[in-house]
N, C-alpha and C positions, 0 to 999 in steps of 0.2 A: 562890640570889643575891638581893640585894638591889637594886632599881632604882639607886640611886647608884653602888653596884661595878659591874654592867652598863653604865653609861654610864659610867663612866671606865674600863674595861676596853676599849671600843668604841675612846675616846678615844686611847690609844696604838696603835690600828691607825691612825685616820683624825684627826692632829692639828688639821687645817686645816677640817673637817666641819663646816661653820657652822649647821647643824640640829642636829648631834653636841654642840655646844657650847653652844647655848640649852638643850635639852633638861637637860645637865646641871647649868647656871647654876640653871637651875626646881627643879631635883631638891636642887642646894645649897641655895636656898631655905626649901625643906618641912623642911628637915634642920636648919635654921639655921646651916649652913656657910657663913655670908655671906665668911668669906676668899675661899673657894674659888671661892663664886660671883659673886664680882666678877672675880677672876681672868679666868673661864669667859666674861663677858659684855665684859674689856678686851681678849679676846684676838678676839673675831669685833670689835671695835671698829679694830681693827689691822689685820685683814683689810678690812671694809667699813667706813670710818668715818663712814657715813650711816645704819650700819643701826639703823632704830627700837625694834625689838623688844630689841636689847644695850642701847641708851640707857633703854630702859622698866625693863629690868632693872637697870641700875645706880641708879636711880632708889628701886627696893622694896631695895636695898641701905642707902641710906641711909635710908629713912623708918624700915626696921627697926634702924639703928643708930641711932634718935634724933636724926635730923639731917632735920628736914623740910625746912628752908630750901636744901639741897642738891639734895633730891629735886626741888622745886619745880623748879628751876633746870632741870635735865634733863627733867624734864617738858615747861616752857613750852619748850623748844628742838623737843623733837618735836612741839607742836602748832602753831608756825611753820611748819612744814615740810609738816606734814601736817592741819590742822583735825580733818578728820572721822575721826582716831584715837580711837576708843570705848576701848580699853584705857587709853590716853594719859587720857583724860576723865575716867573714873573714878578711876584713882588719883590724879589731882590733886583730886578732890572727897574723898579719903579724907584726903589731905597737908590741907586745907583745914579739914576737921571738927577733925583733931587739933589744929589751929592757935587752932580758937575760932573762924571765918568759916564760919558756917554759910547766910551769904545765897549766899556764891562757890561752895561748896560744891554746897549745891544747884543753882546755875545750871550745873555743871559736870555734874553727874547727871541733869538734864534735858537737856543737850543729847545727853548719852549713850544715852540713850531715846530721842532724836527722833530719831537717826542710824540706829537699830535697832530696828525696831519688836519682835524678840523677843527685846530684851537684857534680863536679870533678874538680881540682886544682891542678894538677901536679907538678907548682913550689913549691906549697904550702907545698903539701906531699910531695915532696923532703926533703924540709929544715926540716918539721918536723919528716921526716923517719916515717911516717903513712897515711894510706890511707882513702879514704872516706869509702869504703866497711869496713875497722876495727873499725872506728868510730861508722858506724852503729852498726855492730855485737854486739859491747860493749855494747851499747845502748838499744839492744833489752831485751823487757822484759822477767822474765821467763816462761815458758810455764806452762799454767791454765791446775792444777789440775780438770778431770771432772769427775776423779772416783767415786766420790760422789753425787748421783742422789738427796741427802738432797740439798748440796750447788748449787746445776744447777738450781734446780728449784727455789730456795730462789733469784739466781740473776733474773729469769727471770718474778718473780710477781714484783722484784722493777722496773726492764724495764716496765714493764705495769704501775706503777702506776702514771706516769707522767700525769697532766692535763695542759689544755690549761688555762693559768690564763684570757685571758679573754673571753673565751666562756666556764667555770665553772658552770653557770649555766643553762643552754642550755641542756635540756632532751633528745638529739637526737642521733641515735648513729655516723650520719654524721659530720664531721670536716674537714673545708677548710685546701685544701695545700696553696692557695694562699690568705692570710686575712691580713690586715691591721688596725691598730686601732690606736685612735687617739696618737699624741706623738708617736711615733713609729719612728725611724731614716730613717731606710730602706726605709718609702713608700717616702722620697723628694727626693731620688735617682734618678728619674726621673719626671720631670715636664713639662708642657706648651711649657715653655721656650726650652725644647731641642727636641721640636717637630717642624719642618718647616711648614708655611702654615694650614691651614685648621683654619682658625680665624673664619667661622661660626661655626664651629664643637664647636670650643674651645666657644665661646658664647653662645650658645643654653645651655652646659653642665654650665656653671655659671648661667644663668636665671632657672634653673629647679632645681639644688642643691646647689650651691656655695653661690648664690645672696639670696636665702630663707633661709639660717641659719643663713648670716650676718645680713638681716634685716626683720625678721620675723615681726615685726606691718606691715610695709610697705606691704608686700605680704597680708596678711590681710586686712587691707583699699582697696587694689582693686581686693581682692574674688580671689588672686589667691593660691595654692597651693604646696607644695614641693613633688617633682616626677614624676613620670609618665613614660613613654619609649620614647627611641631612637635608630632607626635602621640606622646605620652607614654601604654605602656598597659601592664597588668600584674594583678596580683593584688589584690585589695582589702587595704587594710590594711599596704601596703609604702610609703608614705610620698608618693604622686602628690598628694594634695590640701595635703599640707602643703607640699609641694617647690613647688608654685604660687602660695602663699600667701609662702613664702619670696623670690620672684623678687621683690616688692616692693621688701624690704628690701637689694635688690641693686642694682636700677639705678634710674637719676638719669632718670630721666622719668616721664611719665604712667603709673599704672596703671589699668587696670579688671577687673572679673572680676564676670563677669556666670552668675546662676543663670537655671534653668529656668525661673522661674515670671516672670522679666522678660520673656518671651520670648512663651509659650504664651498665646493667647486664646483663648476660645471662640469669637468673632466671624467670619465670612468675611473671608482676608484681612489680616485686623489679625495675626496673629503674624509674617507677610511683613513687615509695615511694621517692627512692631518690630523685627524683627533688619535691615531696611534703616537706621531711626532708630540703630539701635545702631554700626553700622558709621559712618555719616554724623557721627553725635558723636565717635567714634574718630578717621575722618580730620582733623576741626576742633583735633584735640589732639595731633597727633603732634609728635615721635615718642615713642609709646608701647608700652606690653604690652596684648592682648586677650588675656583668658584664658576660656576654655569647661569645666566640668570636665561629667563625666558626656556627653560631646561625642554619646555615641551615641544619645542621644535627639532628637538635632538633625540626626543625620547619618545616617539608617537607609539601608539597599541599599533603593534604589528598584525592585528584581526582587523585595522581599518584600513591598513595601508597598502595598495597595487604597486606601488614604485620599487623597483627590484632596490635599487641602490639607497631608498631610506629604507628599506626591511635591511641590509647591508649594514649601514649605519649605525642603526639601533645595536647590529648583534655586535657589532665592534667595541661599542661601547659599555655593553656587559662582558664584554670580555675583556676591557682593561678594570673595570671595578673590580670585577672577578680577581682579574690579576693584583691589585692592589692587596686585595686583601690574603692571598695565599701567602705574599710575599710579606706579610707584616708589615707591610710600609707604614711610616710616621706620615701619612697622607690624610687632613680632611677634605671631602668632598660635600660643597655646598650648592645645590640644586634649589632655585625661586623658578616657579612658576605660578599664573592665575587660571591653568586648567591641568587640576593633577587627575582627574581622571582619563584627561586623552592620554596619560603616560601607558607604557604597556607595563603591565602589572610582573613583570620580571624584573622592574627595578625598586621595587617595593619589599621584594624578599630579602631576608639576615645577611649580613656581608656587604650589601649595597645602599639604596636611601632607605633601610629600614626606619629610621626615627624620622617622622615626619611631626612638623609642628604648623599649628595653623594661628595666620594672622590677623585678625578679626580687624574690624576696625577699632582704632581706639577705644576703651570705656571712661568714664569720666575722671580718674585718676590719671590715666593716660593722656587726655583730650591738656586736660591741666597743663601735665610738664609740656605738651609741645608747644600750647600756646605762651608758655614763659619763654623757650627757645625762639619762638616765633619773635615776641615780642622783645627781645631781644636786642640793644642796638638799633631800636625805631624809636622816634619822638612821639610817644605815645600818651595820652594823657587820662588821668585818671582811669588806668585800666582796671577792671575788674575780674579776672580770670573767673569768677565762681558762675558772674551771671553769662557772660558767654559761652563757659560749659555748658548750662542748661539749652543757652540757646542755639546747639550745635549736635545733638542729639544724631548719634548713626554717623557723622559727616568723617570722612578720613583725615590721614595728613594732608594729603593733596589738598582738601577741599578746605583746611583751615589754612593752606597756604597762599589757596586763590583769595579769600576771605582777606588776608592781612596784606596780601600785593594789591587786590581791586583797592583796599580801603586806603593808603598810600597812594594810587594813583589819582584818587579823587581830589587826595590832599594836594598833592602836586599841583595838579590844573586849577586848585584855589591858588596858591602860593602862583604861580607863571600870570594868570588871571590878573590879580590882584597886585603880587608884587613883596605881599608880606607874609613872610615865614609863618606857618603856623601847625599845631601839632596833629599827630593822626585823635580823631577826638574815640571816645568808646560808643559813643552815641552813634559814631560810622561805622563803626564793626560793626554795631547788630543790626543798624540797615542792611549792610553787605550781605549777612549771616542771612537774613530773613529773606532775601530775593536767590537765595542759594540752596539747592537741593541735594541731599547724600549722592553721589557718584557711584558706591555702592548697594544701593539698594537692589538695580537688577541684577548684579553679582550675585547676591544672595540666592534671588530669587531662582535662580540657574542652578546653582547649589544645594538647592531645597530638593528640587526636580532628580540631582546627579545621585545624591546620595541616597536619597530613600531606593534609587535601583539596583543600586551595588551591593555585593555581596559582604556579609556581615565578619570583616575579616580584620577590624579592628584600626585598621589605618587611616578611615576618617571618622575615628567617635570622636574628637576636638570639636569639627564642624557640624554632626549631627548633635552635640548637647549644647553649644551655639545658638541652632536653630529648631531644638525641639523637636528634632524626627528621632525616632526610635528606629530602630536597626531591624532589618527585616529578618524573619526569620528563615533559620537553617529548614533546608529538604521541602 
């Protein structure tokens, strides 16, 4: 079956699949089926009027039909939206060269070479009599004269003068590496809609930070305050870290995410000081969300720790959490861990991480949602989510992502070796899925041992229920 036929048949099953439409359009260009290529690219623009690849596709159709002016109009529209679009610069270079404007053709070719140090287009280089290497060499800035000590230190002082506009009033040395203020467009890049399943966790986050900010009078009437602590735990790869990032896209307040490297310090007392500065900064920016991933590294059970510095860190952490509670701060602290049984029991007391939520491997409904998210914007033919759901029992979100990524790699390998674009077939997805084994199995077996030995304090009731492990009898 030819590439054209395979893509055409795949589109019958998924006529709104943008990635398939783009592949089909490019395949039509390769076979000089210009009318069908135009139809495919125009259908993409009906779905997404600002889609730049479709705009460039139609520009190529105009160019191949002998209409360089129509092509140039489309390309310039793309470059107005994204001046760094390398494909647009290269195509415009070809268009200009066909019209005899070699100077401007070289200008756009050079721009593409400067934007991408790996760019290479032998055919265009031959027509322009200019290589990408020559273009990059011509645009290289002159070597900076650093013989002047005065000039060197002047530049250094200027680079150090940058101030974070959102945190300029915070009188501490620590500055967060991951911080989203209200209105920051980057924060909405990932939201709850991008996370499959975990509805209980999403609602708990809404109850503790989103709804109180939306309905402050209602919460006051019920005597409920904003903030608190949530402990998220479960096997690796089931979406805990993705969920933490998605919180930023949902809450209308400041968001801090703290990495371990921002806390730990080899010098005595510095680690505790760093943690204190983090909480002081967060208090100054309330209401806000404060996120700690890999919480078990910061909150180890003191009964199992011999190092004084680690015990001091745990004590400091508990003290900071109590300070937030006593001051009735509007701060939600979220911690995530794969090893909740390694946490000091004091962290699970009321007012600290007293709300625990187990994130298990996704069930059938959650896997179907994750499969839909992973299949989005991929050229997949005849996708049958229900069949793939049944073939992936016990698989985590990370396992599912690996299946899609591996299937895409195999399809790309075929395209590279045959030169013909092909969709990712359902048979290929199932073949990859059958060769993989769930990665969460080992964690679940370890969890079974841990929860069977732990006191029946209710903290791990969810994972006990999931594993079918009865709580030990008291006494």
